[in-house]
N, C-alpha and C positions, 0 to 999 in steps of 0.2 A: 363823342363820352359821356357818361354824367357828371353827377356830384362832382365839378371844376375839374374833374382829371385831367390834362391830354394825353397822347400815346405814352410821350417820356412816362409822369407820373402814374400812367400803370401801368408801366415794362418797372418799377419800381417798388411796386406795392406788391406786385404777382412777385418778385427777386426778392423778396424779404419773408414772404409763402412759400414760395422756394424753397430756402436758404430753413426754415422752420422742420418744411417737413426734409429735411437730410442729402441735398439735393447739392453734387461734392463732380468735382471737375473730371472724366472719363464717366460717369453716368448715361446713363438714357432717360430720357421725356420723352414718353408720344402724349400726344397730344389725340384727344378721341370731339371730333364738331361734326354736326352733320348741314350737308350745302344749304348756301344762302343762310343761315347761323349761327352765330355767334366768333363772326370770321373775325371784328378785332380781336376777340378774348385769343381766339390762339394765337395769333403772327406775337399781342405781348405774351404770353406766359413762352413760349420760341424764343423768341426776344431777351426774357427773363433766361432762358432755361442757358441759352449761347452763353449771354453772360457769365455764369458761372462755373464753363468749359463745360455743360455736357455735348455729348450729342441729342442731336433733338428731330420727332421730324411730326408730319398732323396725318392723322388720321381722317379723311375727308370721307363720309358713309350719308346716300341717300337717305333725306328723311324719312323718318315712319311717320311723318303727314299728319300730326299731333303738338297737339302745342303742350307746353309742360305743366297744367294743370290737368288737362284728365291723360296724359301719363301716372302723373302720379296716382286718380281713379284707375287706371290701366295696368297696372306695373307688371311689365316682360314684355310691351310692346317697345319693340327699340329696334332703332337705325342698321344693328346689328344682328336682328333675325337669321337664320341663313346663310351669311358673308361669312364664310369660314376664312376666306384671304387673309379680311382685314380682323378678325381678332386672333391668329397666330399672329400676325405685324405686332400686337397692340402686349403679347405677351412674351415681347421680344423687349419690354423694358426693366430700368427697375423704376421711372414710379408714369402712371399715365390717369393726365388731367381730365372727367371725363364731364365730357359739357351736352353732352349725349343725354345721360338722366338712364343712367343702368341698373339704378335701384332695386333691387331682389332678383334680379334676371338670371339666368343659366352665367349666360353669358360670360359675367361680372364676377361670376363665382369661378369660371375658367382660367378667368386671367387671374384673380385673388392665387387659386390654386397654384402655379404655373409661380407666382413668387412676389407678382407685381403689386405695388403699393397706390393704390388709387383712392384720387383725393376728388371729389363731386363739386363747383364749380356752376352754380350755375344762379344763383342771387346776383343786384342790382348791383355798381360799382357803389354805391350809399353803402346797403343793409353792407357788402363785405369791410370797407374801411372804416365804417363804425361800429366793427362786428368782428372786427378782423382780434386773429387768435393770439395768449401769451401763454409761454409754462405755467403760468400762479393759475391759468385756470383748469389748462390738462393739471395736470395737481390736486384739485379739488371736486375734479371727474374722475380722477383716481381714487383720492378718499370714499367716494361715493361707492365706485365698483366698488374693493376691498368688501365691505359693508354687504356689497349686494348678490357678492359672489357667493358669499355664509350663508345671507339667509333662510332658511326654511317658506319661509311664510311671508305674504305683505301686502298688508290691507291698508284700504284709504276711503278716505270717506269727508263729508262735506255737509253740513245742515240744509241745503235740498233735497237731504234724504238719500244720500249716497249708502254703499256701505258694507266694499265688500271681498273680500277676503282670494289670497292666488296661490295655488302648493307650487314652491318654485324645489332648484334646482338641475332638473334634468337640464338645461339649458345654458348658453351660455352668459352673458353680458355684451353690449353694446356700448360701446364707444366714444362718443361726438364730443369732442375737443375744439374743435379743428384743420388740423392737420394728421398727418401719417409719413413719422419715419422707419418703421417695421416691416420687414417685408413681407406681403399677403396680407395683408394691414388694407380695411376700408377709412379714410373715415370725411367729412363733410363741413364745405368752410361757406358760411360760417355754421359751426360748433354749436355744446353744449348742453350736453344734456351726457342719459343714459339711463340705458332700459333692458328689463329682459327679456323674456315669455314663462307662464306658466304652463308644463305639462298640458297635454291634450284637455282633459274634460276633469282641470287641477283646478277650474274658477269657478266663483260661486258667486251668487247676491246679487244687488240690486247699483247700480251706477243711476245717479240724475244727473244731467247739465243743467248749468245754470245760468241767468239773463245771463250775454256775454260771456259766455264761451264759448269759440271756437272750433268749429265747424271749416277742417279739409276735407275732398279739395274744394268744399266751397267758397274757400276763404268771407266764411258771414260770420256772422256773432250770432248767437240765440236769443229769439226774442223771445220762447217758451220754454217750460221746461220740458226738456225732452227726458221722459225717465224710458231706459233698455232694464230687465231681466234676464239673467241672465242662471241658467245650471251648466252644469261639469260641459263648461270654455266654449258655449254659443249662447248667443244673442237667441233667448227664445219668443220675449217679447218686447214691441217698441210702445208708446205712449204719450201723447200732449200733442201739441197743437201740429199748424204750419210745419214746424222746423224737425218734427217727428216724423210727419206726411210725405217732407221729401227724402229726405233721411233715407225711412221703409223701402221712401219708394224706387230709393240712389240704389237699395243693396236689393232690391230685388229685381232690379235689367239684368243684370246681371247670371237670371237663372243657375245661380252654385247655391247647393245650400256650405260652400263652403266660405259662403261671404259673411258668411252670421259668425265665422270663432271666433272669440275674443285672442286681440296680435300680441303687442307688446305693452309693458310696459314701464313709467319711469316717470323722475323728474328732473325740471330744469333747472339748472346754476348761471344759465346768464346774465348776469348784471348788467347789460348792456342793450337788450334787446328792447324790445318795445308791442306791448302786447297789442297798443292802438292803431299797429304802422295799415293794416286794411283802411282803418277807417282814414285815415288822412293819408293815401293814399301813394308806398312805400309801395312797389313789383316788388317782384319776385314770388315765388314758390312759396314761402312762410316763415322759413326760420326762424323767424320772429318765435310768434307765437312756441313754436314746437322745443324751444329750446328758455320760453321766457323765465326767471329766475323763481325759485320757486312752483313752477308751476306744476299739476301732475297731467304726466299724457298719456290717454287713455286711447285704445290704437284695435282696429277689427282689419281681421284680415289673412293672412299670408306671414309666416316662420320662416321664410326660407331662409330668410339673413343671420335664425341665430339658430340655424341646422336644422328646422322641423319639417314637416314635408306637407304641408298647406303649400299650394302656389296658386291658391287664388288667386285673378287677377283687381275685385273690386279691395283695395284699400281703403279704411277711413281715421288720421289722425289727429286727436280730438281732445284737443288740451283744452284742459279745465284749471282756473282758478282756484284761492282760498280754500284749500286742499290739504286735511288734516292722513298724512302716510307714516305709514308703522314699517319696520323689516324684525321681523318677529317681537319681543317687545321695545325693541327703539323706537322713538319717535326720531322722524325724521325731518320731516316738514307738518310745523302747523302755522292753519287758517294762510297757507304759504307761505309761512317765514323759515328761510332754513336753522335748524337750529344746530348742530353736530358742528363745532364749532372750526372745525376743516375741509369743511362743503360754505359756508360764509362767504359770500363775496368779501371783497375790500373796501372799506368804508372809500364813503367818495366826500 
């Protein structure tokens, strides 16, 4: 165990998380893990569930033989592919703890459709501890959700040259605040952002990533600006230096026109996230960058998580700092500062 936590500390931390998820006596908690991976998390979650009086079991499937970073760049590839008995077993649970990363997969959607709430947990213990969710964070995320559901247009800009408009209203809103107590709902611990997708042909303009912005799944910081030209929902041109070349080559490697689609758009609200986490050696898949307070999260690739039909395996999350974002005529983020009072972080 990392972060100075022993197994009993970890069980107590996971028990607090399960309480937020509404786990009670008589409910069923399933843990999905991969063979040879995350055994300590699986054991701790099952012990925590048992302490709350829940029934619990572990579905330990054969590994998909790729790391977490590779999974984020190849969505849909997971340990449940073709494993019908395991899927059916997980659909029986009230809550499934996903230690294997089913994100954007048909398997996850089927499990959610059965009413099972799903919690993804793949970050290191120090990140889970530092970014532990609160009801206050949920309230701020849901304040953003109310605005985003009503908005018809989203526009964001930055001083590097970004100016892009999204036509909204076709798809719902994805909220992440770090726990789930609603049947069929997915969340990710840690979280702290919200997002939606435009209509498939409803994004037009230019996005310019500045120095210090983040490229996922590379977990790297932009060294030279990357300029994306977007027409009718698709990236049609990418310009810049080495980073632009790497991004272009990566997207081209999938040999899939849908890889160039613009995916979800949103902003971060977690004031405990650390932008420089990768530079300082913090592990995990990058929730610090994705949920960072006041960021704008520009993404490419699939939109199935929000009900769309683009199921490309190529997904890139591109968090950007110091941007300005409007919903219709309301200013939401101004150069990285969250403006509406009901979304602002508490004073530290």
